[in-house]
C-alpha positions as CSV (number, residue, x, y, z in Angstrom):
1,X,-7.2,35.7,21.9
2,X,-9.2,32.6,21.4
3,X,-10.0,29.7,23.2
4,X,-10.0,26.2,21.9
5,X,-12.6,23.7,23.8
6,X,-12.2,20.6,24.6
7,X,-14.8,18.1,25.9
8,X,-14.7,14.5,26.3
9,X,-18.0,12.8,25.5
10,X,-17.8,9.6,27.9
11,X,-17.1,11.7,31.2
12,X,-18.0,14.9,30.1
13,X,-15.1,16.6,31.3
14,X,-14.5,20.0,29.8
15,X,-11.5,22.3,29.4
16,X,-10.9,25.7,27.9
17,X,-7.1,26.5,26.5
18,X,-6.2,30.0,25.3
19,X,-4.3,30.3,22.4
20,X,-2.8,33.7,20.7
21,X,-3.1,32.4,17.3
22,X,-5.8,29.8,16.4
23,X,-3.3,28.1,13.9
24,X,-2.6,24.9,13.4
25,X,0.9,24.8,15.5
26,X,-0.9,26.3,18.1
27,X,-4.0,24.1,18.3
28,X,-1.2,20.9,18.0
29,X,0.7,22.1,20.6
30,X,-2.1,22.4,23.2
31,X,-3.6,19.3,22.2
32,X,-0.3,17.3,23.0
33,X,-0.1,19.2,25.8
34,X,-3.5,17.9,26.8
35,X,-2.9,14.6,25.9
36,X,-0.1,14.1,27.7
37,X,-1.2,15.3,31.1
38,X,-4.7,13.4,30.2
39,X,-3.8,10.5,27.7
40,X,-4.5,10.3,24.2
41,X,-8.3,9.8,23.0
42,X,-9.2,7.0,20.5
43,X,-11.0,9.6,18.4
44,X,-11.5,13.3,17.9
45,X,-14.5,14.8,16.7
46,X,-13.7,18.7,15.4
47,X,-15.6,21.0,13.1
48,X,-14.0,21.7,9.6
49,X,-11.7,24.4,10.7
50,X,-8.4,24.8,8.6
51,X,-6.3,24.3,11.8
52,X,-8.0,20.7,12.3
53,X,-8.3,19.6,8.7
54,X,-4.5,20.6,7.7
55,X,-1.8,17.8,6.5
56,X,0.0,18.4,9.8
57,X,-2.8,18.0,12.5
58,X,-3.5,14.3,10.3
59,X,-0.1,13.7,10.9
60,X,-0.4,14.5,14.3
61,X,-3.2,12.5,14.7
62,X,-1.8,9.4,12.9
63,X,1.3,9.5,14.7
64,X,-0.8,9.4,17.7
65,X,-3.1,6.7,16.7
66,X,-6.2,8.7,16.8
67,X,-9.3,8.6,14.5
68,X,-10.1,11.9,13.3
69,X,-13.6,12.9,12.3
70,X,-15.1,15.7,11.4
71,X,-18.8,17.4,11.8
72,X,-20.9,18.5,8.6
73,X,-20.3,22.5,7.8
74,X,-22.2,24.7,9.5
75,X,-24.3,22.0,11.8
76,X,-23.7,23.0,15.2
77,X,-25.9,20.1,16.7
78,X,-23.0,17.5,15.5
79,X,-21.0,18.7,18.2
80,X,-23.7,20.0,20.8
81,X,-21.8,19.5,23.9
82,X,-19.2,21.4,22.9
83,X,-21.3,24.1,21.8
84,X,-23.2,23.9,25.1
85,X,-19.8,24.3,27.2
86,X,-19.1,27.3,25.3
87,X,-22.0,29.0,25.8
88,X,-21.9,28.3,29.4
89,X,-18.2,29.5,29.5
90,X,-18.9,32.7,27.5
91,X,-21.7,33.2,30.0
92,X,-18.9,32.8,32.7
93,X,-16.6,35.2,31.2
94,X,-19.0,38.3,30.8
95,X,-19.7,38.3,34.0
96,X,-16.5,37.9,35.3
97,X,-15.3,40.7,32.8
98,X,-18.4,42.9,34.0
99,X,-17.7,42.2,37.6
100,X,-14.0,42.9,37.6
101,X,-13.3,44.9,34.6
102,X,-10.0,46.1,34.8
103,X,-8.2,42.8,36.3
């Protein structure tokens, strides 16, 4: 199980999406679902994971009119807001799993 995390830098709204696979198709489907609910952003900042820089994802961004940007490799500070949200989410999930281990 994987978790795709997204944060709107303007509003600080964060969302976590569980995924069975972290491939381009799964990520693109999740993003299109989110964009259909919340609106299409002008630009997206992501790391350089192959699911984000693939030709398929570039085409999705082109069709939706999204400017695609990527962070420098191995530089977590470039996407600090998402990294902070991910750390908080991990803490919450650990606590939840320790309090309710069988659910």
